[in-house]
C-alpha positions in Angstrom: -230.7 42.8 -63.9 -228.6 41.1 -66.2 -225.6 39.6 -65.5 -222.8 41.3 -67.2 -220.1 38.7 -69.3 -216.8 39.9 -70.6 -214.9 37.7 -72.7 -211.7 38.8 -73.9 -209.9 37.6 -77.2 -211.5 36.7 -80.8 -210.5 33.8 -81.9 -211.6 29.6 -81.4 -212.1 30.3 -77.5 -213.6 33.6 -77.2 -216.3 33.1 -80.1 -217.4 30.0 -79.2 -217.6 30.8 -75.3 -219.6 34.0 -76.3 -222.0 31.9 -78.8 -222.7 29.3 -76.2 -223.3 31.8 -73.7 -225.6 33.3 -75.8 -227.4 29.8 -77.2 -228.1 29.2 -73.3 -229.0 33.1 -71.8 -231.3 35.3 -73.4 -230.0 39.3 -73.8 -232.3 39.5 -70.9 -230.7 37.0 -68.4 -226.8 38.0 -69.8 -224.8 41.0 -71.6 -222.1 39.5 -73.2 -219.0 41.7 -74.2 -216.4 40.4 -76.5 -213.2 42.7 -77.1 -210.7 42.0 -79.5 -207.3 43.6 -80.4 -208.2 42.2 -84.6 -211.1 43.4 -86.3 -210.7 40.0 -87.9 -211.0 36.4 -87.0 -208.2 34.5 -88.7 -208.5 30.7 -89.0 -205.4 29.8 -88.0 -204.9 26.0 -88.8 -204.9 27.3 -92.9 -202.1 29.7 -91.9 -199.3 27.0 -93.6 -201.4 27.1 -96.1 -201.2 30.9 -96.8 -197.2 29.6 -96.2 -197.2 28.0 -99.1 -199.2 30.0 -101.5 -202.9 28.2 -101.2 -204.2 30.2 -99.3 -204.5 34.2 -98.8 -205.3 36.0 -95.2 -208.5 37.0 -97.3 -210.0 33.8 -97.6 -209.5 32.8 -93.8 -210.6 35.4 -91.9 -213.8 38.0 -91.9 -215.0 40.6 -90.3 -215.9 39.9 -86.6 -218.9 42.8 -86.3 -221.4 41.1 -88.5 -221.4 37.3 -86.6 -221.1 38.7 -83.5 -224.2 41.6 -83.6 -226.6 38.9 -85.3 -226.0 37.0 -81.9 -226.7 39.9 -80.1 -223.1 39.7 -78.3 -221.7 43.2 -78.2 -218.2 43.8 -79.8 -215.4 46.5 -78.8 -212.2 46.1 -81.0 -209.6 47.6 -79.1 -206.8 45.9 -77.0 -207.0 45.1 -73.6 -204.6 47.7 -71.2 -205.6 46.4 -68.0 -207.6 43.8 -66.3 -208.5 44.6 -62.5 -209.9 41.6 -60.9 -210.2 43.0 -57.7 -213.1 45.8 -59.2 -214.4 43.6 -61.6 -213.0 45.8 -64.7 -211.5 45.7 -68.3 -209.9 48.5 -69.7 -209.4 48.9 -73.2 -208.3 52.1 -75.0 -209.6 53.8 -72.4 -212.9 52.6 -71.8 -213.8 50.3 -68.6 -215.9 47.7 -68.9 -217.5 45.9 -65.6 -217.7 42.6 -65.5 -219.6 39.4 -63.5 -217.8 36.8 -65.1 -214.5 37.2 -67.0 -213.5 35.1 -69.9 -210.0 35.1 -71.1 -209.3 33.6 -73.9 -206.5 35.8 -75.3 -204.2 33.1 -76.8 -200.8 33.2 -77.0 -197.4 35.3 -77.6 -195.1 33.8 -79.4 -191.7 33.7 -77.5 -189.1 34.1 -80.4 -186.8 35.8 -78.5 -186.1 32.3 -77.3 -184.5 31.5 -80.4 -181.4 33.8 -81.4 -181.8 34.8 -85.1 -185.5 34.1 -85.2 -187.5 36.5 -86.8 -189.0 38.5 -88.1 -187.5 41.1 -85.9 -183.7 40.2 -85.2 -183.3 37.4 -87.6 -183.5 35.1 -90.9 -185.6 32.3 -89.2 -189.7 32.1 -90.0 -192.9 31.4 -88.0 -196.1 30.5 -89.2 -198.0 31.5 -86.0 -199.3 34.6 -86.8 -201.0 36.0 -90.0 -198.1 38.7 -90.7 -195.6 36.1 -89.9 -197.2 33.5 -92.2 -197.0 36.1 -94.9 -193.6 36.8 -94.8 -192.8 33.2 -94.6 -194.6 33.0 -97.9 -192.4 35.3 -99.5 -189.5 33.1 -98.3 -190.7 30.4 -100.0 -191.2 32.2 -103.2 -187.6 33.2 -102.9 -186.7 29.5 -102.7 -188.4 28.8 -105.3 -186.2 31.1 -107.7 -183.1 30.0 -105.6 -183.3 26.8 -104.1 -181.2 25.3 -101.5 -181.2 23.2 -98.0 -184.1 24.0 -95.7 -184.6 23.5 -91.9 -188.0 22.9 -90.4 -188.8 22.1 -86.9 -189.7 23.6 -83.6 -187.5 25.2 -80.5 -187.4 24.0 -76.8 -190.5 24.1 -75.0 -192.6 24.5 -78.2 -195.8 23.0 -77.6 -197.7 23.8 -81.1 -195.8 21.0 -83.1 -198.5 20.1 -85.6 -197.5 22.8 -88.4 -194.2 22.2 -88.3 -195.0 18.5 -89.4 -197.5 20.0 -91.7 -195.0 22.5 -93.4 -192.3 19.6 -93.7 -195.1 17.6 -96.1 -196.7 20.4 -97.7 -193.1 22.0 -98.7 -191.6 18.6 -99.8 -194.9 17.8 -101.8 -194.7 21.6 -103.4 -191.0 21.1 -104.2 -192.1 17.8 -105.7 -194.3 19.6 -108.0 -192.2 22.0 -109.1 -189.9 19.7 -109.9 -187.3 21.1 -107.5 -187.4 18.4 -104.8 -183.9 17.1 -105.7 -182.4 20.8 -105.2 -183.8 21.2 -101.7 -182.6 19.0 -98.5 -185.1 18.8 -96.1 -184.2 18.4 -92.4 -187.0 17.9 -89.3 -185.6 19.3 -85.6 -187.9 18.8 -83.0 -187.4 18.7 -78.9 -189.6 16.0 -79.0 -188.2 12.5 -78.0 -189.3 10.8 -81.3 -191.8 11.9 -84.5 -195.1 11.9 -83.0 -194.7 12.9 -79.4 -196.8 15.7 -79.9 -196.3 17.0 -76.6 -199.1 14.8 -75.4 -196.7 11.4 -74.9 -197.4 10.1 -78.7 -200.6 8.2 -79.9 -201.4 4.9 -81.4 -198.8 4.2 -84.1 -198.8 7.6 -85.2 -194.7 7.3 -84.1 -194.4 4.8 -87.0 -196.4 6.2 -89.3 -194.6 10.1 -89.2 -191.1 7.8 -89.6 -191.8 6.2 -92.4 -193.5 9.1 -93.9 -190.5 10.7 -93.2 -188.1 8.2 -94.6 -190.5 7.5 -97.9 -190.0 11.2 -98.5 -186.2 11.8 -97.7 -186.9 14.1 -95.2 -184.1 13.7 -92.3 -184.8 14.3 -88.5 -183.4 14.8 -85.3 -185.3 14.1 -82.6 -184.2 15.4 -78.5 -182.9 18.6 -80.7 -182.3 21.9 -79.0 -182.2 24.6 -81.4 -179.8 27.5 -80.0 -179.3 29.6 -83.2 -180.4 30.5 -86.1 -178.3 32.1 -88.7 -178.3 33.4 -92.6 -176.7 29.8 -93.7 -177.4 27.5 -91.0 -179.4 26.2 -87.8 -177.1 25.6 -84.7 -178.3 23.1 -81.8 -176.8 22.3 -78.8 -175.7 19.1 -79.9 -174.8 17.7 -83.2 -173.5 19.3 -86.1 -175.2 22.6 -87.8 -177.3 22.2 -90.3 -177.1 24.0 -93.5 -180.0 26.1 -94.4 -181.2 28.6 -96.5 -184.9 28.9 -95.1 -185.2 27.7 -91.2 -188.7 27.7 -90.7 -188.8 27.2 -86.4 -191.6 27.1 -84.1 -191.2 29.0 -81.3 -192.2 28.4 -77.4 -195.3 30.0 -76.5 -196.0 32.6 -73.6 -199.3 34.6 -72.0 -199.8 37.6 -73.6 -198.4 40.7 -71.7 -201.6 42.0 -70.3 -202.7 38.8 -68.6 -199.1 38.1 -67.6 -199.0 41.6 -65.6 -202.0 41.0 -64.0 -201.7 40.3 -60.0 -202.4 36.9 -59.0 -204.2 36.0 -62.5 -201.4 34.1 -64.2 -197.9 32.0 -63.8 -194.6 32.6 -64.4 -195.2 31.9 -67.8 -197.9 34.1 -68.3 -200.8 31.3 -68.6 -204.1 31.0 -66.3 -204.2 28.0 -63.4 -207.5 26.8 -63.4 -209.2 24.0 -62.6 -211.6 21.4 -64.1 -214.6 23.9 -65.4 -211.9 26.3 -66.2 -212.4 28.7 -63.5 -209.1 30.5 -62.1 -209.8 29.1 -58.4 -208.5 32.0 -57.0 -210.3 34.9 -58.2 -213.8 35.4 -58.3 -216.1 34.8 -61.6 -212.7 34.6 -63.7 -212.3 31.6 -66.2 -209.7 30.6 -69.1 -210.1 28.8 -72.4 -207.5 27.8 -75.3 -204.0 28.5 -75.5 -204.2 31.4 -72.4 -204.8 28.3 -70.2 -201.9 26.7 -68.1 -201.6 23.1 -68.7 -198.5 21.2 -67.3 -196.2 18.9 -69.7 -197.3 14.8 -70.6 -194.0 13.5 -69.6 -190.9 14.5 -68.6 -188.4 14.4 -71.9 -184.7 15.4 -72.3 -185.5 18.8 -73.9 -189.0 20.3 -73.1 -191.7 19.6 -74.8 -195.0 21.4 -73.8 -198.6 20.2 -73.7 -200.5 20.9 -77.3 -203.2 23.1 -77.5 -205.3 22.1 -80.5 -208.7 24.0 -81.3 -210.5 20.9 -80.8 -209.7 21.2 -77.1 -210.0 25.0 -76.8 -213.8 24.3 -78.1 -214.3 21.7 -75.6 -212.8 24.6 -73.0 -215.3 27.0 -73.9 -217.9 24.8 -74.0 -217.5 23.5 -70.4 -216.7 27.3 -69.0 -219.9 28.6 -70.6 -221.9 25.6 -69.2 -220.3 26.1 -66.3 -220.8 30.3 -65.9 -224.5 29.1 -66.5 -224.6 26.4 -63.8 -223.4 28.8 -61.1 -226.4 31.6 -62.2 -228.8 28.8 -61.9 -227.7 27.3 -58.8 -226.1 23.9 -59.6 -223.1 22.2 -60.1 -221.9 22.2 -64.0 -220.3 18.5 -65.3 -216.6 18.6 -66.7 -214.5 15.8 -68.3 -211.0 15.7 -69.3 -210.1 16.9 -73.1 -210.1 14.8 -75.6 -208.4 15.9 -79.2 -209.3 15.2 -83.0 -207.0 16.3 -85.3 -206.2 16.1 -89.2 -202.5 16.9 -90.2 -201.9 18.2 -93.9 -199.7 16.0 -95.4 -199.6 18.0 -99.0 -201.4 15.4 -101.3 -203.1 13.4 -98.5 -203.8 13.6 -94.5 -203.2 11.9 -90.6 -206.5 12.0 -88.7 -205.7 10.9 -85.2 -208.1 10.4 -82.4 -207.3 10.5 -78.8 -209.5 10.6 -75.5 -208.3 11.9 -73.5 -205.3 13.8 -74.8 -203.4 13.0 -71.2 -202.4 9.3 -71.0 -203.5 6.8 -70.1 -206.6 6.7 -72.6 -209.9 5.2 -72.0 -209.3 4.1 -75.7 -207.3 3.7 -78.3 -206.1 6.3 -80.4 -207.3 6.2 -83.4 -204.9 7.0 -86.5 -205.9 6.9 -90.1 -203.7 7.9 -93.0 -205.0 8.5 -96.5 -206.0 11.1 -99.3 -209.6 11.5 -98.2 -208.8 13.3 -95.0 -207.2 15.8 -97.0 -210.1 16.3 -98.4 -211.9 16.5 -95.4 -209.4 18.9 -93.8 -210.5 21.1 -96.9 -214.1 20.7 -96.3 -213.9 21.2 -92.9 -212.0 24.8 -93.5 -215.1 26.0 -95.6 -217.7 24.5 -93.6 -216.1 26.1 -90.2 -215.8 29.5 -92.3 -218.8 29.9 -93.7 -220.7 28.9 -90.2 -218.9 31.4 -87.8 -219.3 34.1 -90.6 -222.7 33.8 -90.0 -222.8 33.3 -86.5 -223.7 29.7 -86.3 -222.4 27.1 -84.5 -219.7 25.3 -86.8 -219.3 21.6 -87.6 -216.4 20.2 -85.2 -217.1 16.5 -85.0 -213.9 15.7 -87.1 -211.2 17.9 -84.9 -208.6 20.4 -86.1 
């Protein structure tokens, strides 16, 4: 009888673990079902380009049904309403899906309510953390180009996804210079990090010096160890220091677990993230794994203002591969290997890019981090986006050696 594997989530973690399992297990050995609320996959790293008008959502997304069908993976486009680890059942839109192994790859819920005034529902602040929010932010940036004024970009206390804030600061600076409006738009960057480039991982090589120099070169003012407390129509307020005037505020919120995961007894911690061991198993529940942003990872260090551990697409892929290999190993009665997470990513700067390679992510590290800046890295980022979407849309494993 074929083993039943249910994967919840259709983004990087869900697609990677499902494809890796199918590559190692034939349809006769495993029935793989992927359940996702959204029918379309979106290449999340390009959402900042949607915000600045360089991309449309259609260009960076595709329907999941075709690629999954080509791999012999069942696709259920539905919202998961309940997880019952005792009965080993997942409920989605009134239908129960039994499992032998469950992989939680649900991603996150943006906790925008942590910052009063951070929209879209209750205030003027903006965030690029979802397709809808990125499109809303694109409209606000178009308005800025017509009615210029001061802009504040940054992250809230407890944020972990800090890269998009840096990218938007550089990309907006570049856009304004191209439109010859930069002299009318003071840019300020506000972060809970103790220094630029901390990124929730304690920094990496010379990234701090590179980012400080780049901000100073571009006349982007910045505040570190800053706790944003409120966003209003004309300012961003902080726990210490004077408010910063702003006609456009872009703030990365802290993340939380999705409601169905947070509500499942014994599955998640108080923030809704799933605690795992080295193979990304949830140790207390038989046959349950978690990968990607859904995983609970402790901070790299103690900081004056909370900064949480980062979770990049490249790290999510590693988690997914290790989880899939562990499931196969358990079926074959052996022990799978595991390794600490490393990180490789490219940060867009509008006219160039920064490449970072960190191994492992959590210090102390086996290798000296590699940090490089240049125009070629923006070209690499553009090429990687195209290669990833082309491969994933055809049910092939995307090339991920560069990282993202």
